[in-house]
C-alpha positions in Angstrom: 8.3 -7.0 -12.3 9.8 -4.6 -14.7 6.2 -3.9 -15.6 3.7 -3.3 -12.8 1.3 -6.2 -12.3 -2.2 -5.1 -13.4 -3.6 -6.5 -10.1 -1.7 -3.8 -8.1 -4.1 -1.1 -9.5 -6.8 -1.2 -6.9 -7.5 -0.3 -3.3 -5.6 -2.5 -0.7 -6.3 -2.7 3.0 -3.7 -3.6 5.6 -4.3 -7.1 6.9 -2.0 -6.6 10.0 -3.2 -9.9 11.5 -1.2 -11.6 8.7 2.0 -9.6 8.9 5.1 -11.7 9.7 8.9 -11.1 9.8 8.9 -7.6 8.3 6.4 -8.6 5.5 3.3 -6.4 5.4 0.1 -8.0 4.0 -2.7 -6.3 2.2 -6.0 -7.6 1.0 -8.3 -6.0 -1.7 -11.5 -4.0 -1.1 -14.3 -6.3 -0.1 -12.2 -8.8 1.7 -13.8 -10.3 4.9 -11.6 -8.8 7.6 -12.2 -9.5 11.3 -13.4 -6.5 13.3 -10.6 -4.1 14.2 -10.2 -0.5 15.4 -9.0 1.3 12.4 -7.4 -0.2 9.3 -5.1 1.6 6.9 -4.5 0.9 3.3 -3.3 2.2 0.0 -4.3 2.5 -3.6 -2.3 2.6 -6.8 -3.7 4.3 -9.9 -2.3 3.8 -13.4 -1.5 7.5 -13.9 1.1 7.4 -11.1 -1.1 8.6 -8.3 -0.8 6.9 -4.9 -3.3 7.3 -2.2 -2.3 6.4 1.4 -5.2 5.6 3.7 -4.1 6.4 7.2 -6.1 5.6 10.3 -7.6 8.8 11.5 -8.5 10.0 15.0 -12.0 8.4 14.8 -10.5 5.1 13.4 -11.8 6.0 10.0 -9.4 6.1 7.1 -8.1 9.5 6.0 -6.7 9.7 2.5 -3.4 11.4 1.5 -2.5 11.7 -2.1 1.0 11.1 -3.4 2.9 9.7 -6.3 4.4 6.3 -7.1 7.1 5.3 -9.5 9.0 2.1 -10.3 12.6 2.5 -9.2 13.8 -0.9 -10.2 12.6 -4.5 -10.4 10.0 -4.9 -7.6 10.8 -1.6 -5.8 8.4 1.4 -5.8 9.2 4.9 -4.6 6.3 6.7 -2.9 6.4 10.5 -2.5 4.0 13.0 -1.1 5.0 16.4 -2.6 1.8 18.2 -1.3 1.6 16.5 2.1 3.6 16.3 5.3 4.5 12.6 5.0 8.0 11.3 4.4 8.9 9.6 1.1 9.4 5.9 1.3 10.1 2.8 -0.8 8.3 -0.5 -0.9 9.5 -3.8 -2.3 6.6 -5.8 -3.8 7.1 -9.4 -2.9 3.9 -10.8 -4.4 0.7 -9.4 -6.0 -2.4 -11.3 -7.2 -6.1 -10.9 -7.0 -6.3 -11.8 -3.4 -3.1 -10.6 -1.7 -0.4 -8.0 -1.9 2.7 -8.6 0.2 5.4 -5.9 0.6 8.5 -5.0 2.6 9.7 -1.5 3.5 13.1 -1.0 2.0 15.8 0.4 4.3 16.6 4.1 4.0 
């Protein structure tokens, strides 16, 4: 993944029901999720913009804009220069039209 997969550039919602063993699962906008109280997500734009959708106080997503960049093969650095969120890194394990799996990389 020295080049970012084109499928990454969309809005992804956390499918926490499918998380296992430190792997975080996301599904694309429009996926038929079961009912849940609040669901976070994220979106990658081709210009390097990253949008983190956090679960807000009323269980509705609240967006926080940041930046993404490719650090090395399959590892993305996420930063939030204008928000009060810590920087973090994600390892992309898989990405296709139906599923995105990631793992947070240790600090």
